N, C-alpha and C positions, 0 to 999 in steps of 0.2 A: 909261882917257882918264873917264870914265864917272863909275869912283871918285873921293867926296871923297877917302876915307880906303885906300892900303894897301891897290895891289888884288889883294897876291896876299898879303893875310894872310889874318890867320881866318873874318874875312867880305870873304872875299874870291871872284877867279871859281871858286876851287874851290866853294867853302862854295854860293854863287848853285849851283852847278851842277845838286849834294843837290838846295836847294830847289826848285828845277827840277822834276825827278826823283819826290820825295816828293811834292812837292804833285799833278803825274802821279795817281801810286801813287792817292795818298790818293781823290781826285775820281774816279777809275775806280770802289773797292771803296765810298764811302760814297753815289756819287751816282749812278754805269753814266752809262753813253753818254751825251752831249744832256744829262747836265743839266742842265748848268755851265755858266758860258758863259768854256769852256776859251782863247780868246786871251789876254781879259783876267786870268786866274788865268796862266799862261805867260810874260804881262807884269808882272805884279804881281811874280810868283815874281824871279824878270830882278832888278828894280827894286827891293825895298824896303830896301834895304842902302846902296843906291847914295850915302845924306847923312848916312852914318855919318863923324864926329868922331875916333872912336878905337872899342874892342874891348870900352868898360867897357858901360855901363849906354846910356848915349848917349839921355836921356832921347828928345826931339823928333828923332832918326833920321827919323824915320815920317813928321812932317812935313815937311822937309828932302828928303825921298825922292820923295813928293806931287808937292814945287813943282815940282824938278827933269822928271817926268813931267808935269803938265801945260804944265810952260814948254819943255822941251828937248824931250821923248820926240819928237814927231809931225817937229822939223825933222832928227833926227838920221836917222832910221828909215823918214819919210816913206810907201816902198815899202812897210816892213814891219807898218805903222801907221794906216794907209787903213782905214776901216768898225770899228776896234776904241773902242771907252766910255774914253778916257784919263781920263774921270772916274775912273769903276769903276772904271776901275785905281791911280787912286790913292789911289780911297779906301779901297781894303785893304792899300796901304801901310802911311797912316795904320793903319788897324786892328788890323793886327799888332805894333805894337812894345804 
C-alpha cells in the first residue's frame, strides 16, 4: 500500500528487496561494521522508490519518496522508526536519483 506505482512491477517489492540486500553488502565491503548509519540506510533502501509514478526516468520520484518518509513513515511504522533519523533517510531518498 506504500507504493504509488506498481508494487509488483520493475521498481516494486522485489526491487526493494534487492536494493536492501546490496546496500547492506556494499556497506559491509566499503565501510565495515559500525561505520554507517545502518538503520537509516535500510529504511532508505526500503523507501527510495515509493514515490514513483512510472518505471521511466520519473525525475521527481526521489523527492516524492522523501516527502512520504517525512510525512508518513513514522505514523505507518512507529515501533520500527523510533530513534531513526528520518530527515537523513529522506535525504538519502532524494540523493539516490
